[in-house]
C-alpha positions in Angstrom: 127.8 -142.8 100.4 126.5 -143.4 96.7 122.8 -143.7 96.1 121.2 -147.2 95.9 119.8 -149.1 92.3 116.8 -149.7 92.8 116.2 -154.0 92.2 112.7 -153.7 90.3 112.9 -156.2 87.3 111.6 -159.7 87.5 114.7 -162.0 86.4 114.2 -165.3 88.1 112.2 -167.3 90.5 112.4 -170.5 92.1 112.6 -172.9 95.0 115.9 -173.9 97.0 116.1 -177.3 98.4 118.8 -176.7 101.8 120.7 -179.5 103.0 119.0 -179.4 106.6 115.3 -180.4 105.0 113.3 -177.7 104.5 112.9 -175.3 101.1 112.9 -171.6 100.8 111.4 -169.6 97.7 114.1 -166.9 95.8 113.3 -164.2 93.9 116.3 -162.7 92.1 115.8 -158.9 90.3 118.1 -156.8 88.2 118.4 -153.0 88.3 117.0 -150.8 85.3 119.0 -147.7 84.6 116.5 -145.9 82.2 118.8 -142.7 80.3 116.7 -140.5 77.5 118.1 -139.8 73.9 119.3 -136.2 75.7 122.7 -135.8 73.5 121.9 -138.7 71.4 123.5 -141.1 74.2 121.1 -142.4 76.2 122.4 -146.4 75.4 125.9 -145.3 75.9 124.9 -143.7 79.4 122.7 -146.6 79.9 125.8 -149.0 79.9 128.2 -146.7 81.9 125.3 -146.6 84.2 125.5 -150.0 84.9 129.2 -150.5 85.1 129.5 -147.5 87.2 127.5 -149.4 90.0 129.8 -152.5 89.8 126.6 -154.6 88.4 126.9 -157.7 85.9 124.8 -156.0 82.1 122.3 -158.6 81.8 121.9 -160.6 78.2 119.0 -159.9 76.3 118.3 -164.0 77.3 118.1 -163.1 80.7 116.4 -160.4 80.6 113.6 -162.5 79.1 113.5 -165.4 81.5 111.5 -163.4 84.2 108.5 -163.6 82.0 108.1 -166.7 82.9 107.9 -166.1 86.5 106.1 -162.6 86.6 102.3 -161.3 86.3 101.3 -165.0 85.5 97.9 -164.7 87.8 97.1 -161.0 85.9 95.6 -160.8 83.0 97.6 -157.5 82.5 101.2 -157.5 83.4 101.9 -154.8 85.9 106.5 -156.2 86.0 109.0 -154.1 84.0 110.1 -156.9 82.5 107.1 -157.1 81.1 105.6 -153.2 80.4 109.4 -152.1 79.9 111.6 -152.7 76.6 115.2 -153.2 77.7 118.3 -153.1 76.4 120.4 -156.5 76.6 124.0 -157.7 76.8 123.7 -158.9 73.1 123.6 -157.8 69.5 123.3 -158.9 66.3 125.9 -158.5 63.6 126.2 -158.0 59.6 129.5 -158.6 58.7 131.7 -159.3 55.4 133.4 -162.4 56.0 136.4 -163.1 53.6 139.7 -163.7 55.3 139.1 -167.5 55.9 137.8 -167.7 59.4 137.8 -171.3 61.1 134.2 -172.6 60.8 133.1 -169.3 59.4 132.1 -169.4 55.5 133.1 -166.5 53.4 130.3 -164.3 52.3 128.4 -161.5 54.3 127.0 -162.9 57.5 124.9 -162.3 60.2 126.3 -163.2 63.6 124.4 -163.1 66.8 126.2 -162.6 70.0 124.3 -163.4 73.2 126.2 -162.8 76.9 129.1 -160.8 75.3 129.9 -158.2 72.5 131.9 -156.1 70.8 130.3 -152.4 71.7 127.2 -153.3 74.7 130.1 -154.1 77.1 132.5 -150.8 75.9 130.4 -147.5 76.4 133.5 -145.4 75.3 133.6 -147.1 72.6 129.9 -146.3 71.2 130.6 -143.2 72.6 133.4 -141.6 70.7 131.6 -142.7 67.3 128.6 -140.8 68.6 130.6 -137.8 68.9 132.7 -138.6 66.3 135.9 -138.7 67.7 137.5 -140.8 64.5 136.4 -139.1 61.5 137.0 -142.9 60.1 134.7 -144.1 61.6 131.1 -143.3 61.4 128.0 -145.0 62.1 126.0 -146.9 59.4 122.7 -146.2 59.2 122.5 -145.2 63.0 124.2 -148.8 64.0 128.2 -149.5 65.3 130.1 -149.5 62.8 132.1 -152.7 62.9 136.3 -152.0 62.6 138.6 -155.2 61.5 140.4 -156.1 65.0 136.9 -156.0 66.3 136.0 -158.1 63.2 139.2 -160.7 63.9 138.3 -160.9 67.7 135.3 -162.5 67.4 135.1 -164.5 64.2 138.7 -164.9 64.1 139.9 -165.6 67.8 136.2 -166.8 68.9 136.6 -164.1 71.6 134.5 -160.5 72.7 133.9 -158.6 75.6 132.2 -158.5 79.3 131.9 -156.5 82.0 132.7 -159.1 85.2 131.1 -156.6 87.8 134.4 -154.5 88.1 136.5 -154.6 84.8 136.2 -155.2 81.1 137.5 -158.7 80.2 137.7 -160.6 77.0 136.2 -164.1 77.3 135.9 -166.8 75.1 132.6 -167.6 72.7 131.0 -170.6 71.9 130.3 -170.3 68.2 127.1 -172.5 66.9 127.9 -172.7 62.6 123.9 -172.6 62.3 120.5 -172.0 63.3 120.2 -176.0 63.6 123.1 -176.6 65.5 122.0 -173.8 68.2 118.3 -175.4 68.7 119.5 -178.7 69.1 122.4 -177.7 72.2 119.9 -175.0 72.9 117.3 -178.0 74.2 119.9 -179.6 76.6 120.2 -179.4 80.2 123.9 -178.2 80.2 122.6 -175.1 77.8 119.5 -174.3 80.1 121.7 -174.2 82.9 124.3 -171.7 81.9 121.6 -169.6 80.8 119.6 -169.9 84.3 123.3 -168.9 85.7 123.4 -166.2 83.4 127.1 -168.2 82.1 126.1 -168.2 78.5 128.5 -166.7 76.1 127.2 -167.7 72.2 127.8 -166.5 68.7 124.7 -168.2 66.0 126.3 -167.7 62.5 123.6 -167.6 59.5 124.2 -166.6 55.7 121.9 -163.6 55.4 120.5 -165.5 52.5 119.2 -167.4 55.7 118.1 -164.5 58.1 116.2 -162.8 55.2 114.2 -165.6 55.1 112.8 -164.3 58.4 110.4 -161.0 58.0 110.9 -158.2 60.0 107.3 -157.3 61.7 104.2 -158.5 64.3 103.7 -162.2 63.3 100.7 -164.8 65.1 102.3 -166.0 68.4 102.4 -169.8 66.7 104.5 -168.9 63.9 107.3 -167.2 66.1 107.4 -170.1 68.4 110.8 -171.5 66.1 111.7 -168.3 64.4 115.8 -167.9 65.0 115.4 -164.0 65.5 113.0 -164.2 68.6 114.9 -168.0 69.5 118.2 -167.1 69.1 118.5 -164.1 71.6 116.2 -165.1 74.2 117.9 -168.5 74.4 116.2 -171.4 72.7 113.0 -172.5 71.0 111.9 -174.1 74.5 112.7 -170.1 76.0 110.4 -168.9 73.3 107.2 -170.9 74.5 107.6 -170.5 78.1 107.6 -166.7 77.7 105.0 -166.7 74.9 102.7 -169.3 74.5 100.6 -168.3 77.6 101.0 -164.8 78.0 97.4 -163.2 78.2 96.1 -160.6 75.2 99.1 -161.0 72.3 97.8 -162.7 69.7 101.4 -161.8 67.6 104.7 -161.1 69.0 107.4 -159.0 67.0 110.6 -159.9 65.6 112.5 -157.2 63.9 115.9 -156.1 62.1 117.3 -153.7 59.5 117.5 -156.3 56.8 121.0 -156.4 56.6 122.1 -153.8 53.9 124.6 -152.3 56.2 128.3 -154.2 56.2 130.1 -154.6 58.9 127.6 -153.3 61.5 125.9 -153.8 64.5 122.6 -153.7 66.3 121.3 -153.9 70.1 119.2 -157.2 71.0 116.3 -155.0 72.5 113.9 -157.1 74.5 110.5 -154.8 73.9 107.7 -154.8 76.1 104.0 -156.8 76.1 104.2 -158.2 72.8 107.1 -156.2 71.5 109.4 -159.1 71.4 112.8 -158.4 70.2 114.3 -156.1 68.2 117.4 -155.3 66.2 116.7 -152.5 64.3 116.6 -149.7 66.3 119.2 -147.0 66.3 122.5 -146.7 68.7 121.6 -143.5 69.5 118.0 -143.2 71.2 117.4 -143.5 74.5 119.1 -146.7 76.6 117.4 -149.1 79.6 120.0 -151.5 80.4 119.0 -153.6 83.4 122.3 -154.9 86.3 122.7 -157.7 88.2 124.1 -157.9 92.0 127.5 -160.3 91.5 126.0 -161.5 94.9 122.7 -162.8 94.2 124.5 -165.1 91.4 126.7 -166.9 94.0 124.2 -168.9 95.8 122.8 -171.1 93.0 120.9 -174.0 92.8 122.3 -177.5 91.4 119.9 -180.0 90.9 117.3 -178.6 93.4 120.2 -178.2 96.6 121.4 -175.1 97.9 125.3 -174.8 96.5 127.6 -173.2 99.1 129.2 -170.4 97.3 133.3 -170.7 97.4 135.5 -168.5 99.0 136.3 -166.8 96.1 132.7 -166.3 95.0 132.4 -164.9 98.5 135.2 -162.8 98.5 134.2 -161.1 94.9 130.2 -160.4 96.0 131.2 -158.8 99.4 133.8 -156.7 97.6 131.1 -155.8 94.5 128.3 -154.7 97.2 130.9 -152.7 99.3 131.5 -151.0 96.1 128.2 -150.0 95.2 127.5 -148.8 99.1 131.2 -146.4 98.2 133.0 -148.4 100.6 136.7 -148.7 100.1 
């Protein structure tokens, strides 16, 4: 029997109303997989560990969601979702668009993608680049090099990769042509529902000139509440406010980027510990700490305050995933 992961990272919390007239609380936690930067493969090994455990990779927005509930009555946070940094299933890409992609302006574009990606769901691709297996592909200032086929998949076909708990799949991506379009949609109940169900897969396109208006570093909380560099990876401005506005002891929070000088490259959307905010400027071969979510933990969801009976297909998939993690074939 294989070692079971420890589910310690708070991701969601709420109340279920059952059909018998009573309610009960629920808590959803994820498993953190920390890997050191030994051999420069910390991020790679961390993602691979999540997938080997037959878990979903948690997007940046879903990890951050737990901060709305964790340690609310404590002056000093202790839950791992606050005190540790985590790599999310999210990427910030600096892409040169020159092929007339539908809905994508030509020129240098900054594309944030959440819930899927070009490299974060594909640890072997990251490994191949870091180990230099293809001499034509090298890290760009420690960022992942995006090739034409990957760019065509995302910008042309509006698709990306996502690990579904058992295999890698290509999934559709909802594109927003501007930050304003995203910010408006992120306020709707439907979008917030997709965040809570960890089903949101979206990309937001900004020109490099617009993206560079946001400085990299720490700023007062009130200035950061509408900062696209935080709102996009965290799921919208309402999410940023819910996470950080009442956080104890944090007068400033961070939002970090690399200046967008490395054309056709991508960096991990990292959720920093405590007041670290979101960092999209870290090196790809550093330490990694990805978060895995058990599929069966997402099967029974709350819809309009009522307990939803999962379908037979959902239950079958969840049971298979649970048995696979226990080493049962």
